[in-house]
Backbone bond lengths (Angstrom), bond angles and torsions (degrees), N, CA, C in turn:
res aa  C-N    CA-C-N  psi(-1)  N-CA   C-N-CA  omega(-1)  CA-C   N-CA-C  phi
1 M - - - 1.489 - - 1.519 108.81 -
2 T 1.333 116.68 132.93 1.453 120.14 -177.31 1.544 109.65 -73.91
3 S 1.327 113.94 161.66 1.466 118.85 179.89 1.520 111.60 -62.67
4 L 1.354 116.53 -34.56 1.454 119.56 -178.39 1.509 110.25 -65.01
5 K 1.363 116.35 -41.56 1.487 119.72 179.89 1.527 110.54 -65.98
6 K 1.347 116.20 -38.58 1.458 119.85 178.61 1.507 110.65 -60.41
7 L 1.354 115.71 -45.48 1.430 119.54 -178.80 1.531 113.10 -64.42
8 T 1.348 114.99 -38.06 1.481 120.03 178.51 1.515 110.81 -63.89
9 I 1.357 117.78 -45.09 1.462 121.26 179.73 1.531 110.30 -64.57
10 L 1.325 117.41 -41.03 1.475 121.18 179.62 1.512 110.48 -63.39
11 A 1.336 116.64 -41.35 1.474 119.79 -179.94 1.519 111.51 -63.90
12 G 1.348 116.15 -37.03 1.463 120.43 177.76 1.497 111.99 -66.33
13 I 1.328 117.59 -42.25 1.485 121.30 178.33 1.521 110.04 -62.52
14 L 1.341 116.42 -43.23 1.462 118.50 -178.77 1.523 111.23 -65.91
15 A 1.324 117.57 -36.25 1.458 119.50 179.33 1.527 111.15 -66.05
16 I 1.337 117.00 -37.85 1.447 121.10 -176.95 1.542 110.11 -72.52
17 T 1.348 116.70 -35.19 1.449 119.43 -172.72 1.504 112.73 -105.63
18 S 1.360 117.91 12.69 1.457 118.92 -173.96 1.517 113.62 -59.06
19 C 1.331 116.86 -32.88 1.485 119.55 178.77 1.507 111.26 -69.28
20 K 1.305 118.92 -21.24 1.438 121.17 -174.97 1.537 112.52 -95.40
21 L 1.350 116.65 -12.49 1.447 120.27 -172.84 1.523 111.95 -92.26
22 T 1.341 118.86 -20.30 1.449 121.65 179.02 1.497 110.04 -120.14
23 Y 1.315 115.69 152.39 1.444 121.06 -174.53 1.525 110.70 -136.51
24 T 1.312 115.80 153.97 1.442 123.53 173.33 1.515 109.55 -108.23
25 N 1.339 116.12 133.31 1.465 118.69 175.12 1.515 110.87 -77.23
26 L 1.309 115.47 129.04 1.475 121.81 174.77 1.521 106.49 -107.27
27 E 1.300 115.53 100.13 1.463 118.91 -172.44 1.529 108.68 -136.89
28 G 1.325 115.49 131.85 1.453 120.86 176.06 1.504 109.20 155.27
29 G 1.323 115.69 167.19 1.436 120.79 179.51 1.511 111.93 -147.02
30 A 1.339 116.14 168.09 1.453 120.99 179.96 1.539 108.01 -162.22
31 Y 1.305 115.41 166.75 1.445 122.84 174.77 1.536 109.94 -98.54
32 I 1.309 116.41 149.41 1.470 121.53 170.18 1.509 108.09 -120.04
33 V 1.339 115.84 121.74 1.472 121.65 -178.31 1.503 108.80 -123.35
34 E 1.324 114.43 163.93 1.459 120.07 179.20 1.505 112.14 -61.87
35 S 1.327 115.77 -46.35 1.441 121.24 175.91 1.530 109.58 -159.56
36 A 1.322 116.00 162.82 1.458 120.16 178.06 1.530 110.05 -66.85
37 A 1.341 116.64 -24.52 1.468 118.78 -178.73 1.509 111.15 -79.73
38 S 1.322 118.26 -43.74 1.490 120.99 -174.91 1.517 112.48 -85.63
39 Q 1.333 116.66 -33.94 1.478 123.01 -177.34 1.519 111.38 60.65
40 I 1.332 119.12 23.11 1.453 121.78 177.15 1.540 108.22 -75.47
41 P 1.355 117.05 122.12 1.472 118.48 -175.26 1.511 111.61 -71.80
42 I 1.335 115.36 147.10 1.465 122.04 174.35 1.520 106.46 -94.75
43 E 1.319 116.99 101.03 1.460 122.55 -176.81 1.551 108.67 -90.95
44 G 1.319 116.14 139.46 1.468 120.93 174.91 1.534 113.98 80.15
45 A 1.328 117.55 11.67 1.467 118.00 172.31 1.525 110.27 -65.33
46 Y 1.302 116.78 143.05 1.448 122.26 -173.13 1.519 109.09 -109.09
47 L 1.314 117.83 124.25 1.455 122.81 -176.34 1.513 111.02 -116.34
48 E 1.315 116.31 131.63 1.475 123.14 175.04 1.525 108.59 -109.42
49 I 1.314 115.73 122.22 1.457 120.68 173.97 1.519 107.22 -90.51
50 Q 1.314 118.26 122.42 1.462 121.98 -174.13 1.529 109.40 -125.63
51 S 1.325 114.91 153.40 1.456 120.76 179.29 1.508 109.74 -130.78
52 T 1.313 115.74 145.44 1.466 120.93 175.75 1.534 108.68 -122.60
53 T 1.296 117.39 140.53 1.449 122.55 175.54 1.546 111.26 -117.91
54 D 1.339 116.00 7.32 1.457 119.49 -178.43 1.542 110.15 -130.85
55 E 1.320 115.42 40.54 1.468 123.15 175.55 1.531 112.18 58.35
56 G 1.318 117.78 39.26 1.416 120.66 175.72 1.524 115.58 89.99
57 G 1.322 118.13 4.36 1.467 120.33 179.18 1.519 110.86 -68.99
58 S 1.319 117.85 -34.78 1.446 122.36 177.81 1.507 108.31 -154.47
59 Y 1.326 115.48 156.03 1.475 123.40 -178.48 1.496 111.26 -125.61
60 D 1.321 118.18 143.07 1.461 123.55 171.34 1.507 108.95 -112.45
61 I 1.330 118.17 138.02 1.428 121.88 179.42 1.561 109.34 -75.80
62 L 1.301 116.87 123.45 1.445 121.58 178.30 1.508 110.77 -87.83
63 A 1.346 117.85 -42.87 1.445 122.09 -177.28 1.508 109.46 -165.71
64 T 1.322 116.32 164.71 1.448 121.77 176.17 1.540 109.32 -130.25
65 T 1.290 115.78 157.08 1.461 120.98 175.35 1.515 109.19 -156.34
66 T 1.310 117.92 167.67 1.462 122.49 177.28 1.535 109.85 -128.49
67 T 1.302 115.22 158.14 1.459 119.27 176.03 1.525 110.67 -80.57
68 D 1.319 116.83 148.41 1.466 120.90 -179.12 1.542 108.29 -87.74
69 E 1.339 115.47 -167.77 1.450 120.48 -176.53 1.550 111.71 -66.49
70 N 1.305 116.59 -16.45 1.460 120.51 176.23 1.521 113.23 -94.84
71 G 1.322 115.46 1.59 1.470 119.28 -177.79 1.527 112.56 81.31
72 Y 1.336 116.62 15.72 1.468 120.73 -173.62 1.507 112.35 -95.66
73 F 1.325 117.51 141.12 1.448 123.16 172.61 1.539 108.66 -134.07
74 Y 1.317 114.91 159.79 1.446 120.70 -178.99 1.500 110.22 -146.60
75 F 1.340 115.91 138.36 1.464 121.22 176.92 1.548 109.36 -112.27
76 D 1.269 116.21 142.40 1.466 122.34 169.09 1.527 106.93 -149.58
77 E 1.310 116.17 80.26 1.460 122.60 -172.81 1.508 110.02 -130.40
78 K 1.335 116.40 170.42 1.442 122.74 172.34 1.514 109.43 -121.66
79 S 1.333 114.53 143.47 1.453 120.91 -177.23 1.504 110.45 -130.34
80 P 1.339 119.58 145.23 1.475 120.51 175.82 1.520 111.68 -53.14
81 D 1.319 115.84 136.75 1.470 121.35 -175.39 1.529 107.34 -113.22
82 C 1.329 115.67 104.99 1.466 120.20 177.19 1.514 108.76 -151.59
83 F 1.329 115.45 172.98 1.473 119.70 -170.41 1.523 112.73 -56.73
84 D 1.355 117.89 -44.60 1.468 119.98 -174.34 1.511 112.03 -104.43
85 C 1.356 117.02 27.83 1.460 121.31 176.73 1.524 110.62 -100.01
86 W 1.326 116.85 134.14 1.462 118.87 166.21 1.542 108.08 -152.71
87 E 1.325 114.64 169.25 1.450 120.48 -168.57 1.544 108.97 -124.53
88 R 1.351 114.65 151.32 1.418 120.73 173.76 1.519 108.62 -141.14
89 V 1.334 115.79 165.56 1.449 122.84 178.03 1.512 108.06 -127.03
90 D 1.327 117.52 126.92 1.474 123.01 170.06 1.523 107.29 -99.40
91 V 1.312 115.34 134.15 1.480 121.71 -178.93 1.509 108.69 -113.95
92 Y 1.340 116.23 119.88 1.463 122.71 178.89 1.516 110.40 -111.87
93 S 1.323 116.19 157.71 1.436 120.31 -178.31 1.517 112.55 -65.01
94 D 1.345 116.13 -30.90 1.477 119.93 178.01 1.545 107.56 -157.22
95 S 1.342 115.53 -176.72 1.483 118.78 -172.68 1.512 113.52 -75.60
96 T 1.336 118.24 -5.15 1.492 118.89 175.71 1.532 110.32 -72.62
97 G 1.302 117.85 -21.45 1.463 121.67 178.24 1.508 114.76 70.71
98 Q 1.322 117.89 20.30 1.454 120.09 -176.27 1.518 113.07 -86.94
99 I 1.305 117.38 -28.32 1.503 121.03 -178.11 1.513 107.81 -117.52
100 L 1.343 115.27 110.39 1.458 121.66 178.29 1.512 109.00 -83.86
101 L 1.299 117.87 119.01 1.470 121.54 177.61 1.523 112.66 -83.22
102 G 1.329 115.74 -26.76 1.463 118.61 -178.82 1.490 110.65 160.50
103 S 1.323 116.14 177.35 1.473 122.87 -179.33 1.511 109.33 -143.10
104 F 1.323 116.36 158.38 1.447 120.70 169.67 1.504 109.52 -155.36
105 E 1.320 115.81 148.99 1.461 121.78 173.90 1.509 110.35 -97.83
106 F 1.315 115.83 149.54 1.450 118.79 171.86 1.519 109.07 -64.80
107 V 1.321 116.66 148.93 1.447 118.94 177.25 1.505 110.93 -113.01
108 S 1.277 116.47 162.96 1.434 122.28 -170.57 1.534 111.15 -69.14
109 A 1.320 115.58 144.35 1.457 119.41 171.14 1.526 110.18 -86.40
110 S 1.302 116.91 -4.57 1.468 121.69 -179.37 1.496 109.54 -142.54
111 F 1.345 116.45 131.73 1.476 119.65 178.32 1.509 110.87 -66.86
112 D 1.342 118.61 -17.47 1.450 122.48 -178.90 1.527 111.83 -83.66
113 N 1.341 118.06 -12.40 1.434 119.72 -176.32 1.525 109.08 -140.33
114 I 1.332 117.08 97.64 1.439 120.06 -175.35 1.526 111.31 -70.80
115 F 1.340 117.66 -13.04 1.445 121.24 177.71 1.543 109.93 -104.91
116 S 1.310 116.20 55.29 1.463 122.86 178.88 1.536 109.02 -132.69
117 P 1.320 116.77 63.91 1.478 120.27 -168.28 1.517 114.12 -90.60
118 D 1.327 116.52 73.89 1.474 117.11 -172.62 1.502 114.82 -119.47
119 I 1.366 117.97 13.53 1.456 119.64 179.64 1.522 109.83 -140.51
120 I 1.341 116.38 139.35 1.456 121.44 167.05 1.503 106.96 -91.20
121 H 1.330 117.81 124.48 1.459 119.34 -169.54 1.526 113.41 -99.90
122 V 1.312 119.78 6.19 1.463 121.66 172.65 1.501 108.24 -115.47
123 D 1.319 115.67 155.13 1.437 118.62 175.60 1.528 111.54 -103.80
124 T 1.355 116.58 -17.17 1.452 121.38 178.00 1.512 110.12 -145.43
125 F 1.314 115.59 125.39 1.450 123.04 170.12 1.519 109.17 -99.89
126 S 1.332 117.15 138.46 1.455 120.27 169.15 1.547 107.50 -111.10
127 L 1.327 115.15 160.28 1.452 118.98 -179.20 1.542 110.41 -62.03
128 E 1.300 116.20 156.79 1.453 121.34 -176.33 1.543 111.52 -54.79
129 H 1.326 115.73 136.15 1.456 119.59 -179.04 1.534 108.24 -154.26
130 T 1.307 116.04 170.68 1.470 121.18 178.87 1.545 109.88 -107.96
131 I 1.291 115.28 147.25 1.462 121.57 177.25 1.556 108.65 -129.68
132 Y 1.320 116.32 165.38 1.439 121.04 175.98 1.545 107.21 -113.58
133 A 1.328 114.44 119.51 1.446 120.84 -176.11 1.536 108.91 -105.84
134 V 1.335 116.70 124.95 1.455 123.41 -178.79 1.505 110.00 -106.66
135 P 1.339 118.91 109.03 1.472 119.44 175.16 1.533 110.11 -69.98
136 R 1.325 115.28 140.28 1.468 117.17 178.24 1.543 109.06 -145.43
137 M 1.317 113.67 150.30 1.457 120.75 -177.92 1.548 107.86 -93.62
138 D 1.303 115.97 86.94 1.463 119.39 178.29 1.534 111.33 -86.00
139 S 1.295 116.07 -8.89 1.475 119.55 175.99 1.535 107.54 -151.67
140 L 1.310 115.97 156.91 1.477 120.11 -179.94 1.502 107.51 -168.49
141 P 1.338 120.54 130.57 1.447 121.01 175.47 1.540 110.43 -62.73
142 T 1.305 115.28 155.28 1.448 120.35 177.94 1.514 110.81 -62.48
143 G 1.351 116.67 132.17 1.468 119.56 179.72 1.495 110.28 162.05
144 D 1.312 115.45 175.01 1.465 122.36 178.85 1.530 107.79 -104.77
145 Y 1.325 114.94 103.30 1.442 119.75 -174.83 1.520 109.99 -107.74
146 S 1.329 116.22 125.75 1.458 120.35 -172.05 1.491 113.31 -93.74
147 D 1.315 117.81 -51.00 1.463 120.37 -174.73 1.544 110.33 -136.35
148 L 1.335 114.55 159.02 1.445 119.68 179.83 1.522 108.57 -141.18
149 S 1.300 115.35 142.09 1.470 120.92 172.56 1.508 109.16 -131.01
150 Y 1.341 116.66 148.72 1.457 119.06 177.34 1.523 109.27 -146.07
151 A 1.298 115.04 151.95 1.467 122.25 -176.76 1.523 108.28 -131.96
152 V 1.304 117.77 129.69 1.468 121.54 174.83 1.499 108.25 -71.77
153 T 1.311 117.53 121.33 1.464 122.45 -172.53 1.511 113.94 -120.63
154 S 1.341 118.36 -23.15 1.450 118.48 -169.88 1.526 113.19 -129.59
155 F 1.346 114.99 27.82 1.444 119.11 -178.41 1.514 109.63 -149.40
156 P 1.350 118.08 139.98 1.469 119.42 176.62 1.520 111.24 -71.81
157 L 1.313 116.26 137.32 1.440 122.44 -179.70 1.543 110.48 -93.45
158 A 1.306 116.01 150.79 1.471 118.57 171.55 1.507 108.63 -65.44
159 S 1.334 114.87 156.91 1.469 120.50 -175.63 1.529 111.68 -56.27
160 G 1.357 114.62 130.98 1.439 120.30 176.56 1.515 115.59 82.45
161 V 1.308 118.90 1.59 1.447 121.44 -177.28 1.529 109.81 -88.78
162 A 1.304 116.19 136.97 1.484 121.01 179.20 1.509 111.45 -71.00
163 S 1.329 116.43 152.60 1.471 120.90 -179.45 1.532 112.06 -105.16
164 N 1.344 118.62 -13.46 1.440 121.69 -177.67 1.540 110.51 -119.09
165 Y 1.352 116.65 140.06 1.449 121.07 -177.41 1.524 109.87 -140.20
166 S 1.335 114.68 147.22 1.469 119.98 176.28 1.531 109.13 -129.12
167 V 1.315 115.10 141.98 1.482 121.61 -178.05 1.531 106.91 -129.08
168 S 1.348 115.69 128.98 1.455 120.18 177.36 1.506 109.69 -84.60
169 G 1.333 117.20 140.84 1.433 123.35 -174.17 1.503 114.20 -80.70
170 P 1.332 117.31 -172.39 1.444 124.06 5.13 1.537 111.57 -74.69
171 I 1.343 115.71 148.98 1.462 121.56 178.90 1.528 108.68 -95.30
172 Q 1.332 115.69 129.79 1.463 120.73 -174.69 1.507 110.11 -136.85
173 I 1.348 115.26 157.49 1.466 120.40 175.25 1.528 108.93 -60.43
174 G 1.316 115.94 134.67 1.473 120.80 179.49 1.514 112.99 101.70
175 D 1.358 116.30 -13.26 1.475 117.74 177.96 1.508 111.25 -64.72
176 Q 1.342 115.51 141.19 1.471 122.95 173.06 1.521 107.37 -123.51
177 F 1.329 114.14 144.11 1.435 120.38 -175.55 1.548 110.58 -114.35
178 A 1.298 116.46 172.54 1.456 122.31 -174.45 1.533 110.30 -58.83
179 P 1.351 116.62 139.45 1.468 119.70 178.93 1.546 112.35 -65.00
180 I 1.287 116.79 149.49 1.476 124.81 177.78 1.516 107.08 -116.31
181 E 1.323 116.55 130.72 1.454 120.82 178.70 1.530 109.45 -87.07
182 L 1.337 115.60 116.31 1.453 123.20 -174.04 1.544 110.22 -117.36
183 M 1.344 116.21 153.74 1.450 122.20 176.17 1.507 109.90 -92.32
184 M 1.311 116.66 126.43 1.467 120.43 175.31 1.522 106.38 -101.42
185 T 1.356 115.85 90.58 1.450 122.38 178.82 1.523 110.45 -87.19
186 F 1.335 116.89 174.96 1.457 119.54 172.70 1.514 110.04 -57.43
187 Q 1.322 115.96 -43.23 1.438 119.67 -175.49 1.546 111.39 -64.42
188 T 1.337 116.35 -43.52 1.443 117.57 -179.00 1.525 111.77 -71.59
189 Q 1.319 118.53 -31.90 1.458 119.94 174.08 1.534 110.39 -62.99
190 H 1.325 115.10 -41.90 1.465 119.69 179.25 1.528 110.49 -65.11
191 W 1.321 115.29 -46.68 1.469 120.99 -176.45 1.503 112.34 -63.02
192 I 1.356 115.43 -45.98 1.454 118.55 -171.37 1.532 112.02 -71.88
193 Q 1.325 118.55 -23.36 1.437 120.37 177.18 1.522 112.50 -75.30
194 Y 1.336 116.75 -13.16 1.463 119.22 -176.79 1.529 111.63 -122.69
195 G 1.346 116.03 -39.44 1.429 119.77 -169.77 1.526 113.35 -75.84
196 Y 1.319 113.03 -170.02 1.478 122.04 -177.78 1.524 111.49 -67.06
197 G 1.346 116.92 -26.70 1.446 119.99 178.15 1.515 115.31 92.30
198 E 1.336 117.54 6.95 1.446 120.49 -177.11 1.533 111.25 -66.78
199 I 1.318 115.75 126.82 1.465 121.85 176.06 1.527 109.08 -106.05
200 A 1.310 117.06 -44.89 1.470 121.19 -176.19 1.516 111.48 -139.55
201 R 1.287 115.69 149.79 1.481 121.37 175.33 1.506 108.65 -102.10
202 T 1.323 117.59 142.99 1.429 121.90 -176.06 1.521 112.71 -120.59
203 T 1.310 114.10 153.86 1.464 123.03 171.29 1.529 108.55 -132.19
204 I 1.332 117.87 131.15 1.454 122.35 178.93 1.512 109.31 -114.85
205 L 1.330 116.24 133.90 1.475 123.36 -175.06 1.520 110.69 -115.40
206 D 1.362 115.01 155.16 1.439 118.63 172.93 1.544 108.66 -93.64
207 A 1.336 115.86 -175.82 1.462 118.79 -177.06 1.513 114.06 -64.31
208 Q 1.312 116.22 -19.62 1.458 120.59 177.52 1.532 113.42 -93.39
209 N 1.324 115.55 10.73 1.466 122.89 177.05 1.525 112.61 70.86
210 N 1.316 116.23 25.34 1.449 120.90 177.05 1.532 109.15 -96.24
211 E 1.338 116.43 137.47 1.462 119.93 178.55 1.525 107.80 -73.56
212 I 1.316 116.64 120.39 1.481 121.01 -178.82 1.516 112.71 -122.31
213 N 1.307 117.68 -6.27 1.433 119.30 177.09 1.537 108.32 -164.63
214 G 1.300 116.47 177.84 1.438 121.32 -179.70 1.480 111.02 168.55
215 G 1.334 115.58 173.06 1.461 118.67 179.54 1.513 110.69 174.59
216 F 1.331 116.20 -133.45 1.462 121.15 -171.95 1.516 110.07 -142.90
217 F 1.313 115.37 151.81 1.473 121.01 164.26 1.519 106.78 -101.87
218 L 1.328 115.86 125.72 1.450 121.91 -173.23 1.539 110.88 -118.14
219 K 1.314 115.33 149.22 1.446 120.53 170.13 1.531 108.28 -110.30
220 T 1.344 115.05 127.82 1.453 117.59 178.93 1.526 109.93 -76.50
221 P 1.328 118.26 150.00 1.461 121.78 -171.98 1.536 114.55 -82.59
222 D 1.347 118.76 -0.63 1.475 119.30 -170.83 1.529 112.48 -92.50
223 H 1.335 117.74 29.88 1.434 120.97 -178.69 1.513 110.45 -143.94
224 Y 1.323 116.79 105.84 1.446 120.11 175.20 1.517 110.44 -78.79
225 T 1.313 117.87 145.93 1.444 120.10 -169.98 1.536 111.61 -118.39
226 A 1.335 115.42 158.61 1.434 123.16 174.40 1.545 107.54 -125.77
227 Q 1.319 115.60 169.06 1.460 121.10 -178.33 1.529 111.47 -51.34
228 G 1.345 115.45 126.49 1.458 121.30 175.01 1.517 115.11 82.18
229 D 1.335 118.44 2.25 1.464 119.42 178.02 1.527 112.10 -62.81
230 T 1.326 116.23 151.51 1.443 123.16 172.52 1.543 108.15 -105.33
231 V 1.326 117.01 126.79 1.439 122.54 174.44 1.515 109.14 -121.81
232 Y 1.308 116.24 158.66 1.452 121.57 -179.52 1.512 109.90 -110.01
233 L 1.328 114.31 136.00 1.463 122.42 178.56 1.521 107.59 -101.13
234 E 1.304 115.41 123.98 1.473 121.67 -176.39 1.536 110.21 -90.89
235 Y 1.332 115.81 136.72 1.439 120.03 177.92 1.496 111.38 -80.70
236 R 1.334 116.61 135.97 1.437 122.86 173.81 1.521 109.52 -134.96
237 P 1.328 118.52 124.41 1.456 119.82 -178.70 1.514 111.86 -70.54
238 R 1.315 115.03 158.21 1.471 118.68 174.82 1.523 110.01 -65.67
239 D 1.301 116.45 152.06 1.464 120.99 175.92 1.526 109.70 -67.32
């Protein structure tokens, strides 16, 4: 066999098995508590680390672990590293797997690579709960703003809650709008401690109904929440 043929065959094998030859480290730990208010640890919760290589069509269990008496768990695993691979964790009340407490996906360590899930970005998860988010205009460019609309785009809503809102102007700094009931799941707790924090996208109109500004309502990550808490969403204009 010629050297050229050998190289061609080797290149084909590498292309087929590229997802199996490289791995991503899944390392990190966190606590699970009943709520941020009580801080009662959830002992004996059962966690399954799963991986998908077909964009969520199916998952394979990589490893399992349980929380200790302090509600703490830790991962130190390797996962296939390829373009359509990502990982999630299902959290059950115990090893029978009958009661699902929630789920979360690993998030990227780099904004440039959404498939780089090697860090847990929260130090404490609380069980799923609802919060009340109050959008407020803590900043606003100089101008005459007549109306504003916003739509919740990056957060699960409580059952029956609307996702789109309109406010009649004039819009001014210091304005606060009606609270929105949101679900604080494991996934959203994980996401908000690392991500941009966008909850809703906004559009601001002038008196002639022309869009002249807009941006986002954001939640800052430095506030853990408990059932029924009120948090404020800060307005940030688009770049």
